[in-house]
C-alpha positions in Angstrom: -169.7 20.6 -20.7 -167.0 20.1 -23.4 -163.5 20.2 -22.0 -161.2 22.7 -23.4 -158.1 20.8 -22.3 -156.3 18.9 -25.0 -156.8 15.1 -24.9 -153.1 14.5 -24.9 -152.9 15.9 -21.4 -154.8 12.9 -20.1 -151.7 10.8 -20.5 -149.1 13.3 -19.2 -148.2 12.1 -15.8 -147.0 14.3 -12.9 -143.7 13.9 -11.0 -144.9 12.2 -7.8 -141.7 13.3 -6.1 -142.9 17.0 -6.5 -145.6 16.2 -4.0 -142.9 15.1 -1.6 -140.7 18.1 -2.4 -143.6 20.4 -1.8 -144.2 18.8 1.6 -140.5 18.9 2.4 -140.5 22.6 1.8 -143.5 23.1 4.0 -141.7 21.2 6.8 -138.6 23.3 6.4 -140.7 26.4 6.7 -142.0 25.0 10.0 -138.4 24.7 11.2 -137.7 21.0 10.4 -134.3 20.0 9.2 -134.9 18.1 5.9 -132.1 16.1 4.2 -132.8 16.2 0.5 -132.0 12.9 -1.3 -134.8 13.1 -3.8 -133.9 15.6 -6.5 -131.1 15.1 -9.1 -129.4 18.4 -8.2 -126.0 18.2 -6.5 -125.1 20.5 -3.6 -122.2 21.8 -5.5 -122.6 25.4 -6.9 -121.9 26.3 -10.5 -118.1 26.4 -10.9 -116.5 29.8 -10.5 -115.1 29.9 -14.1 -118.6 29.5 -15.5 -120.1 32.2 -13.3 -117.2 34.5 -14.2 -117.8 34.0 -17.9 -121.5 34.7 -17.5 -120.7 37.9 -15.6 -118.4 39.1 -18.3 -121.0 38.3 -20.9 -123.6 40.4 -19.1 -121.2 43.3 -18.4 -120.3 43.5 -22.1 -123.9 43.4 -23.2 -123.7 40.2 -25.1 -127.3 39.3 -24.5 -128.8 39.4 -28.0 -130.4 36.4 -29.7 -128.0 33.9 -31.1 -128.6 31.7 -34.1 -131.2 29.0 -33.3 -128.6 26.3 -33.5 -126.4 28.2 -30.9 -123.2 30.1 -30.7 -120.7 28.9 -33.4 -117.9 29.0 -30.8 -119.9 26.8 -28.4 -120.8 24.3 -31.1 -117.1 24.1 -32.1 -116.2 23.6 -28.5 -118.7 20.7 -28.1 -117.3 19.1 -31.3 -113.9 19.4 -29.8 -115.1 17.7 -26.7 -116.2 14.7 -28.7 -112.9 14.6 -30.4 -110.9 14.8 -27.2 -113.1 12.4 -25.1 -114.4 9.9 -27.7 -112.1 10.2 -30.6 -114.9 10.9 -33.0 -115.1 13.9 -35.5 -118.5 15.6 -35.4 -119.2 18.4 -37.8 -120.5 21.4 -35.8 -123.4 21.7 -38.2 -124.8 18.6 -36.6 -124.7 20.1 -33.0 -127.6 22.2 -31.8 -127.5 24.0 -28.5 -130.9 23.7 -26.7 -132.7 24.8 -23.5 -131.6 21.8 -21.5 -131.6 18.1 -22.5 -135.4 18.4 -22.5 -135.2 20.8 -25.4 -132.9 18.4 -27.2 -135.3 15.5 -26.8 -138.2 17.7 -28.1 -136.2 18.5 -31.3 -135.1 14.8 -31.8 -138.6 13.4 -31.4 -140.3 16.4 -33.2 -138.4 15.8 -36.4 -138.6 12.0 -36.4 -141.7 10.8 -34.7 -145.1 10.5 -36.4 -148.4 10.2 -34.5 -149.2 6.6 -33.5 -145.6 5.4 -33.8 -143.9 3.7 -30.9 -140.7 4.3 -29.1 -139.0 1.5 -27.1 -137.7 2.4 -23.7 -136.7 0.6 -20.6 -138.8 0.4 -17.5 -137.6 1.9 -15.1 -136.6 5.1 -16.9 -136.7 8.8 -16.6 -140.4 9.6 -16.8 -140.3 12.8 -18.9 -139.1 10.7 -22.0 -142.5 9.0 -22.1 -144.3 12.4 -21.8 -142.2 13.8 -24.6 -143.3 10.9 -26.9 -147.0 11.5 -25.9 -146.7 15.2 -26.7 -146.0 14.3 -30.4 -149.0 11.8 -30.3 -146.6 8.8 -30.2 -146.7 5.9 -27.8 -144.0 4.5 -25.5 -143.5 0.7 -25.5 -142.0 -0.1 -22.2 -139.8 -3.1 -21.7 -139.3 -4.4 -18.3 -135.6 -4.7 -17.6 -133.8 -6.4 -14.7 -130.4 -6.8 -13.2 -129.7 -9.5 -15.9 -129.3 -6.8 -18.5 -128.1 -4.2 -15.9 -131.5 -2.5 -16.3 -130.7 -1.6 -19.9 -132.2 -2.4 -23.3 -130.0 -4.5 -25.5 -130.2 -5.8 -29.1 -132.1 -8.9 -28.1 -134.8 -7.0 -26.1 -135.1 -4.5 -29.0 -135.6 -7.3 -31.5 -138.2 -9.1 -29.3 -140.3 -6.1 -28.6 -140.1 -4.4 -32.0 -143.5 -4.0 -33.8 -144.3 -2.8 -37.3 -145.2 0.7 -36.0 -142.1 1.2 -33.9 -140.0 4.3 -34.8 -137.0 3.8 -32.6 -135.4 3.0 -29.2 -134.1 5.1 -26.4 -131.1 4.1 -24.3 -130.0 6.1 -21.3 -126.4 5.5 -20.1 -125.6 6.2 -17.3 -129.2 5.6 -16.5 -131.7 7.5 -14.3 -132.8 6.0 -11.8 -130.5 3.0 -11.7 -127.1 4.5 -12.4 -126.1 1.6 -14.6 -123.8 2.1 -17.6 -124.3 0.0 -20.8 -121.3 -1.8 -22.0 -119.7 -0.6 -25.2 -120.3 -3.8 -27.1 -123.9 -4.0 -25.9 -124.5 -0.4 -27.0 -122.9 -1.0 -30.4 -125.1 -4.1 -30.9 -128.3 -2.2 -29.9 -127.6 0.5 -32.4 -127.0 -2.0 -35.2 -130.2 -3.9 -34.4 -132.2 -0.7 -34.4 -130.7 0.4 -37.7 -131.4 -3.1 -39.2 -135.0 -2.6 -38.2 -134.9 0.8 -40.0 -135.6 2.7 -36.8 -134.1 5.7 -35.1 -131.8 5.4 -32.2 -131.8 8.0 -29.4 -128.9 8.0 -27.0 -129.5 9.8 -23.7 -126.0 10.7 -22.5 -126.8 13.5 -20.1 -124.9 11.8 -17.2 -121.7 11.2 -19.2 -118.7 12.3 -17.3 -120.3 11.1 -14.0 -118.9 7.6 -14.2 -116.8 5.8 -11.6 -115.2 2.9 -13.5 -114.7 2.6 -17.3 -115.6 5.7 -19.2 -119.0 5.7 -20.9 -119.1 4.9 -24.6 -121.0 7.4 -26.8 -123.4 6.2 -29.5 -121.5 8.5 -31.9 -118.5 6.1 -31.7 -120.5 3.5 -33.5 -122.8 5.4 -35.9 -123.4 8.8 -37.4 -127.0 7.9 -37.8 -128.0 8.4 -34.2 -129.6 11.2 -32.1 -127.5 12.0 -29.1 -128.9 14.1 -26.2 -126.5 15.7 -23.7 -126.6 18.5 -21.2 -124.5 20.9 -19.2 -126.7 20.3 -16.1 -125.2 17.2 -14.5 -121.5 16.7 -15.0 -120.9 20.4 -15.7 -123.0 21.5 -12.7 -125.3 24.0 -14.6 -128.8 22.8 -13.7 -130.6 26.1 -13.5 -128.8 27.6 -16.5 -131.0 25.3 -18.7 -128.6 24.5 -21.5 -128.0 21.2 -23.3 -127.3 20.0 -26.8 -128.4 17.6 -29.5 -126.2 15.9 -32.0 -128.4 15.0 -35.1 -127.8 12.8 -38.1 -126.8 14.9 -41.1 -130.1 14.2 -43.0 -131.9 15.9 -40.1 -129.8 19.2 -39.9 -132.3 21.3 -41.8 -135.5 20.1 -40.1 -134.0 20.3 -36.6 -132.9 23.9 -37.3 -136.3 24.9 -38.6 -138.0 23.3 -35.6 -135.6 25.0 -33.2 -136.2 28.4 -34.8 -140.0 27.9 -34.2 -139.9 26.3 -30.7 -137.2 28.3 -29.0 -135.8 31.0 -31.3 -132.6 30.5 -29.4 -131.2 29.1 -26.2 -130.4 31.7 -23.4 -127.4 33.7 -24.6 -125.7 34.2 -21.3 -126.0 30.5 -20.6 -124.2 29.8 -23.8 -121.3 32.0 -23.1 -121.2 30.6 -19.6 -121.1 27.1 -21.0 -118.1 27.9 -23.1 -116.1 28.2 -19.9 -117.0 24.7 -19.0 -114.3 23.3 -21.4 -111.4 25.4 -19.8 -108.6 23.5 -18.2 -109.4 25.3 -14.9 -113.0 24.1 -14.9 -112.1 20.6 -16.1 -109.9 20.2 -13.0 -112.7 21.3 -10.8 -115.2 18.9 -12.4 -112.8 16.0 -12.0 -112.5 16.8 -8.3 -116.2 16.7 -8.0 -116.5 13.4 -9.9 -114.1 11.8 -7.4 -116.2 13.1 -4.5 -119.3 11.6 -6.1 -117.5 8.2 -6.3 -116.8 8.4 -2.5 -120.4 9.4 -1.8 -121.7 6.5 -4.0 -119.5 3.9 -2.2 -120.5 5.3 1.3 -124.3 5.2 0.5 -124.2 1.9 -1.3 -122.4 0.1 1.6 -124.6 1.6 4.3 -127.8 0.9 2.5 -126.9 -2.7 2.2 -126.1 -2.8 5.9 -129.6 -1.5 6.6 -131.1 -4.4 4.6 -131.9 -2.8 1.3 -131.4 -4.9 -1.8 -129.3 -3.4 -4.6 -129.1 -5.7 -7.6 -126.5 -3.6 -9.5 -124.0 -1.3 -8.0 -124.3 1.9 -9.9 -121.4 2.9 -12.1 -122.5 6.4 -13.0 -124.9 9.4 -12.4 -125.6 10.0 -8.7 -128.4 7.6 -7.8 -128.9 4.3 -6.1 -132.1 2.5 -6.9 -132.8 0.3 -3.9 -135.3 -2.4 -3.3 -137.1 -1.8 0.0 -139.4 -4.9 -0.1 -138.0 -6.1 3.2 -139.6 -3.1 4.8 -142.6 -2.1 2.7 -144.7 -3.2 -0.3 -145.6 0.5 -1.0 -142.5 2.6 -1.7 -144.6 5.8 -2.1 -146.1 5.5 1.3 -142.7 4.5 2.6 -141.2 7.8 1.2 -144.0 9.9 2.6 -143.8 8.4 6.1 -140.0 8.7 6.1 -140.3 12.4 5.3 -142.9 13.0 7.9 -141.2 11.0 10.6 -137.5 11.6 10.1 -137.2 14.5 7.7 -135.4 12.5 4.9 -136.8 13.1 1.3 -136.3 10.3 -1.3 -138.0 9.4 -4.5 -140.5 6.5 -4.9 -140.3 4.1 -7.7 -143.6 5.0 -9.2 -141.9 8.1 -10.7 -140.0 5.8 -13.0 -142.4 3.3 -14.4 -144.4 0.3 -13.4 -141.8 -2.4 -13.3 -142.1 -3.4 -9.6 -142.2 0.2 -8.8 -143.9 -0.3 -5.4 -140.7 -2.0 -4.2 -138.1 0.6 -5.1 -136.7 3.9 -3.8 -134.3 6.1 -5.5 -131.6 7.7 -3.3 -129.7 10.6 -4.7 -126.1 11.0 -3.3 -126.2 14.7 -4.1 -125.6 15.7 -0.4 -122.3 15.6 1.5 -121.2 12.4 3.3 -121.9 14.1 6.6 -125.4 14.9 5.6 -125.9 11.4 4.2 -124.6 9.9 7.5 -127.2 11.9 9.4 -129.9 10.7 6.8 -128.8 7.0 7.3 -129.1 7.3 11.2 -132.5 8.7 10.7 -133.4 6.0 8.2 -132.2 3.3 10.6 -134.3 4.7 13.4 -137.3 4.8 11.0 -136.8 1.1 10.0 -136.6 0.1 13.8 -139.9 1.7 14.8 
């Protein structure tokens, strides 16, 4: 019988961690205490200033559609954020408010990628990026990256792996799952190489702000001809509000707006008013306090994973993940993760969610729980390893 399911769905991979999350919730319903270190969602609530702004918006009845590109005031605030933090001037017309960073990626690829064209991306990487490419009938060309390049693409890797049908390259910094940050000079050279090859450069900056050393450089500091994807989910603590943004090159303003009108009509209005409060001095202070707490959590988890015998080639400099090699304990990280959950109630993410580059040897630990909870998780993990 002829299948009614579109052929493109054959290549759309699932999130393997969702199987583990589902099982974790089943165990919780049975009364088990589960420590969640698998999902990239911090234990911090949305800041009070943001919630208050949303409540005021709802009370005043400001819940009509906005323009497809977003509230003018929010677009101006984002432009101001770039001027304050990166010393770059971005016309607000280039900024599009989107339903999460996922919506921004869909717009960027939708207006630039043709069927059959390839996008270079690092392996390991965030898995949805590949699925976004597939949705537009493109192909991902994965490049195995190692600690030598801090698990990032660079100009030389882009040059080596570029083919005639390549459309562009994606760089995520800070990276999910490795937490590494690309050096400013390396980012600049990668942008220049991509432009020299007449390709598009897509900069995934959704973990900007969550850095624990030198600030991350934005691709917009080196070129106006780049797509920049960002989000209020991570640093700003607004995961469930589903709001992000895209900065597009000037030549793409009209096609991006037309596509946004058709795909989304508009991003959630109350989320946009809430996001405006993210830039207030009160909220900025709270976000900085949280960033310092994440730095403490990173150091605590990093040091203790090393003590247990995990191999961590690069100390993460951003995001809230540690990508640890578990080869001393297992050659099947998915099985390792499942057994750890069943035996000790600790949920982690297996490497197969992030590509095929030695994925069976890696586990991603999210330090999105408190230090006390992580200390408990580490005690359980040690017990599991000593079985």
